[in-house]
C-alpha positions as a printed Julia matrix, in Angstrom:
88×3 Matrix{Float64}:
  -9.8     5.79    3.66
  -9.07    5.68   -0.07
 -10.45    2.61   -1.83
 -10.04    0.95   -5.22
 -12.98   -1.2    -6.28
 -11.74   -3.19   -9.3
  -8.18   -4.47   -9.1
  -6.45   -5.72  -12.21
  -5.36   -9.37  -11.84
  -1.86   -8.39  -12.98
  -1.39   -5.96  -10.1
   0.73   -6.96   -7.13
  -0.82   -6.25   -3.75
   1.54   -5.18   -0.94
   1.13   -4.23    2.69
   3.73   -1.68    3.78
   4.08   -0.88    7.47
   5.81    2.38    8.35
   6.85    3.91   11.65
   4.78    6.98   12.43
   1.53    8.26   11.02
   0.88    8.96    7.37
  -2.45   10.66    6.8
  -4.5     9.41    3.86
  -4.13   12.81    2.18
  -0.74   11.49    1.01
  -2.44    8.74   -1.04
  -2.59   10.91   -4.18
   1.11   11.81   -3.95
   2.16    8.18   -3.58
   0.64    7.18   -6.95
  -0.38    3.58   -7.41
  -3.73    2.19   -6.37
  -4.07    2.81   -2.66
  -6.57    0.35   -1.27
  -6.36    1.31    2.38
  -4.33    3.46    4.77
  -4.82    2.45    8.4
  -3.29    4.65   11.08
  -2.41    3.18   14.47
  -0.94    4.92   17.52
   2.69    4.77   16.31
   2.54    3.21   12.85
   0.65    3.2     9.56
  -0.26    0.28    7.3
  -0.57    1.02    3.59
  -2.26   -1.54    1.36
  -1.41   -0.8    -2.27
  -1.71   -2.37   -5.72
   1.21   -1.81   -8.09
   1.74   -3.13  -11.62
   5.34   -4.32  -11.13
   8.44   -4.29   -8.95
   9.63   -1.0   -10.47
   6.45    0.73   -9.32
   6.85   -0.77   -5.85
  10.44    0.49   -5.72
   9.26    3.96   -6.76
   6.69    3.99   -3.96
   9.28    2.84   -1.4
  11.62    5.6    -2.62
   8.89    8.19   -2.08
   8.37    6.96    1.48
  12.12    7.17    2.01
  12.11   10.73    0.6
   9.6    11.61    3.34
  12.16   10.31    5.9
   9.75    7.59    7.0
  11.05    4.35    8.49
   9.73    1.3     6.65
   9.12   -1.49    9.15
   7.98   -4.18    6.71
   6.84   -4.92    3.18
   4.74   -8.02    2.6
   3.08   -9.27   -0.56
  -0.61  -10.09   -0.15
  -2.71  -12.53   -2.16
  -5.83  -11.36   -3.95
  -8.66  -13.75   -4.81
 -10.12  -12.26   -7.98
 -13.21  -14.5    -7.83
 -14.36  -13.12   -4.49
 -12.69   -9.73   -4.8
 -11.12  -10.12   -1.37
  -7.64  -10.02    0.06
  -6.39  -13.13    1.83
  -5.18  -12.69    5.36
  -6.67   -9.25    5.98
């Protein structure tokens, strides 16, 4: 699991669920600050920090280029005081 310790307060945190498995070796290729890639039996959750909507769109385009089906994209809240994600 790839981890990012210090997140910039200006970064947007998103959870992207895709159909199928995406090994964490793809984290480098996806750019952005991958916080966590969690593989399940038939899907993968990617938790990522991006600086803006354009960067998010670029990441989604890369997933599309891999012919992956995006199930959902949800913005997550980050409490900078505690350094924790809400709802995860």
